Every structure is written in structure tokens, then in C-alpha cells.
C-alpha positions in Angstrom: 108.2 33.4 51.1 105.3 34.0 53.5 102.7 33.9 50.7 104.2 30.7 49.3 104.1 28.9 52.6 100.5 30.0 53.3 99.4 29.0 49.9 101.1 25.5 50.3 99.3 25.0 53.6 95.9 25.2 51.9 93.9 22.6 50.1 92.4 22.1 46.6 89.0 23.4 48.0 88.4 26.6 50.0 88.4 26.0 53.8 85.0 26.4 55.4 85.6 28.4 58.6 82.1 27.7 60.1 79.8 24.8 60.8 81.0 21.9 58.6 77.4 21.1 57.7 77.1 24.4 55.8 78.4 23.6 52.2 80.5 26.1 50.2 77.5 26.5 47.9 75.7 28.3 50.8 78.5 30.9 51.1 78.3 34.2 49.2 80.4 37.4 49.0 79.3 40.6 50.7 80.7 44.1 50.4 80.4 46.7 53.2 82.7 49.3 51.6 82.0 53.1 51.5 81.4 52.9 47.7 78.7 50.2 47.9 75.7 52.0 46.4 73.3 49.7 48.2 74.5 51.1 51.6 73.8 54.8 50.6 71.4 56.3 53.1 71.7 53.3 55.4 73.1 53.5 59.0 75.3 50.4 58.7 76.6 51.1 62.2 73.2 50.1 63.6 73.5 46.3 64.1 69.8 45.8 63.2 70.2 47.8 59.9 73.5 45.9 59.2 71.7 42.6 59.9 68.9 43.5 57.6 71.3 44.2 54.8 73.2 40.9 55.5 69.9 39.0 55.4 68.9 40.6 52.1 72.3 39.5 50.6 71.9 36.0 52.0 68.3 35.7 50.6 69.4 36.9 47.2 72.0 34.2 46.9 70.2 31.5 48.8 73.1 31.5 51.2 73.7 31.0 54.9 77.2 32.7 55.3 78.2 36.0 53.8 82.0 36.6 53.7 84.6 39.2 52.7 86.1 42.5 53.7 89.9 42.2 53.5 91.3 45.8 53.2 87.8 47.0 52.7 87.4 50.7 53.6 84.2 50.8 55.6 81.8 53.3 57.3 80.9 50.6 59.8 83.2 52.1 62.4 82.3 55.8 62.2 80.4 55.9 65.5 82.9 54.0 67.7 85.2 56.3 69.5 88.0 53.8 69.4 88.4 54.3 65.7 88.2 58.1 65.7 91.1 60.6 65.7 93.2 62.7 63.4 93.7 59.6 61.2 90.4 57.6 61.5 90.7 53.9 61.3 88.3 52.4 58.7 90.3 49.8 56.7 89.4 46.3 57.7 92.4 43.9 58.1 90.7 40.5 58.2 87.9 38.6 56.6 84.4 38.6 58.1 82.0 35.6 58.0 78.5 36.8 58.8 76.2 34.1 60.1 73.8 33.5 63.0 75.0 33.5 66.6 76.0 30.1 68.0 77.5 28.9 64.7 80.6 26.7 65.2 84.0 28.1 64.2 86.6 25.7 63.0 90.4 25.9 63.3 91.8 26.2 59.8 95.0 24.4 60.7 96.8 22.9 63.6 97.7 25.4 66.3 97.9 26.2 70.0 96.4 29.0 72.1 98.6 32.1 72.2 96.2 34.2 74.2 92.5 35.1 74.7 90.4 37.8 76.2 87.0 39.4 76.4 87.6 42.8 74.7 84.3 44.2 75.9 84.6 47.9 75.2 82.2 49.3 72.6 83.3 48.6 69.0 85.9 46.0 70.0 85.9 42.2 69.4 84.2 41.0 72.5 85.5 37.4 73.2 88.6 36.8 71.2 91.0 33.9 70.7 94.5 34.0 69.2 96.2 30.8 68.0 99.9 30.4 67.2 101.0 28.3 64.2 104.2 26.9 62.8 104.8 26.2 59.1 108.4 25.2 58.6 110.4 28.2 59.8 107.4 30.5 59.6 105.6 31.3 62.9 102.4 33.2 62.6 99.1 33.8 64.4 95.4 33.7 63.6 92.8 35.9 65.5 89.2 35.0 66.0 86.9 37.8 67.2 83.2 38.3 68.1 82.9 34.9 69.7 80.6 33.7 72.5 81.6 33.9 76.1 81.4 30.1 76.3 84.2 30.0 73.7 86.7 31.2 76.3 85.9 28.5 78.9 88.5 25.9 79.5 91.2 27.7 77.4 94.8 28.1 78.5 98.0 29.3 76.8 99.4 26.3 74.9 96.2 24.4 74.5 96.3 22.6 71.2 93.7 22.5 68.5 93.7 20.2 65.5 92.8 21.3 62.0 89.0 21.3 61.6 88.4 21.0 65.3 85.7 23.2 66.8 87.4 26.2 68.3 84.5 28.4 69.3 81.0 29.6 68.5 79.8 33.0 67.3 78.5 35.5 69.9 75.4 37.6 69.9 75.3 41.3 69.2 75.2 42.1 72.9 78.2 39.9 73.6 80.3 41.1 70.6 79.7 44.7 71.7 77.5 46.2 68.9 77.9 44.2 65.7 75.6 41.8 63.8 76.8 38.2 64.6 79.9 37.3 62.6 83.5 36.0 62.8 86.4 38.3 62.3 89.3 36.2 61.1 92.8 37.7 60.7 96.3 36.5 59.9 99.1 38.2 61.9 102.8 37.6 61.4 104.1 39.5 64.5 101.9 39.9 67.6 104.3 42.3 69.3 103.2 42.6 72.9 99.5 42.1 72.2 97.6 39.5 74.3 94.2 38.3 73.3 93.8 41.3 71.0 95.3 43.0 67.9 94.1 45.9 65.7 91.6 44.7 63.2 91.1 48.0 61.5 93.7 50.6 60.5 94.1 54.1 59.1 95.2 54.9 55.6 98.6 56.2 56.9 99.3 52.9 58.7 98.1 50.7 56.0 101.6 49.8 54.6 102.7 48.4 57.9 99.5 46.5 58.6 99.1 45.1 55.1 102.6 43.6 55.4 102.0 42.2 59.0 98.5 41.0 58.3 98.5 39.2 54.9 95.3 38.3 53.1 93.6 35.4 55.0 92.5 34.0 51.6 96.1 32.9 51.1 95.3 30.3 53.8 91.6 29.8 53.3 91.4 29.9 49.5 88.2 31.9 49.4 87.9 34.0 46.2 
């Protein structure tokens, strides 16, 4: 039921999450998984090294936006203490859109602000917005992480955004606490008690729960 409703909410063409002046022909897939041979010997946790790899992928495809990452098992999080423990968290629960800081982020469908926060501890999202949506009887949420500080100005719970309205802009590495500039976009069915935040990476043992509660964003966006 959830998958059907999300698919029905989409369009014939994939939804462009970023600046509407960037055509889909300038989007390309990127893989940051453990088993990507191009990342062997590279410290992908270093934002400059990560940006260098992203730039090389963009150049190869003559692209401006690199996207991907749903349920991707990554070594991007190995140095951040928040992801460590007996069951390290390294499975990505959203889709990332890697593009330059300051790029506009569009709302993929009508919604209202559920909550927002600046999650500024190392390895976290930095400025984050969560929207609440209603499709028939289905209530769900979308999370936007790694935004600019300016994106949080003027927000309040309940503020409405139309489909394709500019919601935010991407933050710099300094503001998004240690990552190359990008948007983390995630679907969430049940927010629980979270406000302005929700886990975007999980461990192998918790994957069954999070995979169910955080469906593939491509059901909504239509990105292959």
C-alpha cells in the first residue's frame, strides 16, 4: 500500500530535487560503497578527498549533480564516533545529491514543516528540515539534511510548502559538519519522538526495521 501510494504520487519524469535550471541530463549516478574499487586506498572520510572523487565522477559524465546511496554500505562514516559501537552504523537510509554549496533544494510534493534543527555535532546533518505529507490516508515525512544555516530562517512548525517550491539551499562543508556539500533526502513513515532529526545511517542488525520505516526515496522521485 505504501509503495503504491508513493509511486502514484510521482510523475512520468523523475523529479529534480535541486535547482530547476539543472536538467536531468546533467545528473549522474555515484557509488560510495565499500566494494567500489575506485575508492580503494582513498580516505573517503576526508571531505576534500571525497569532493575530489565526486568531481571526477561529474567530469566523466559531464554532469552537475551526482546521486545515489539508498541502502549503500559505506566506509564514509568510519571516523565519526556517533556511528561507532558494537554494531557500527554504515548503511545509508536515504539518497544523496552531491552538488555545490548554495544550490537550491525543491520540495518534491506539497507538505508542511514538522520540525527543524541545526544538528551540529561532528558527522551529523548540520541544518535539517523535516516536512510532513499526506497522501490519502498515508501520513509520512521527508527529511532534508546538510543544508545552509539560512535555510532555517523564517521556519515554524506547520509552515506550508508547495510542490517545486524552493525549500532550502545546500550548506558548505563547515556548516554540514564534515561532508562534501550535498543533500541527504530520506523518506520516513513514523518519526516517533524525533524532532528535526532522524537516523540516516543504520547498522546491519537494525536494517529490517529501518528498511521498512524508511522506504526507497526513488518510489517518490522516480530516479533510477
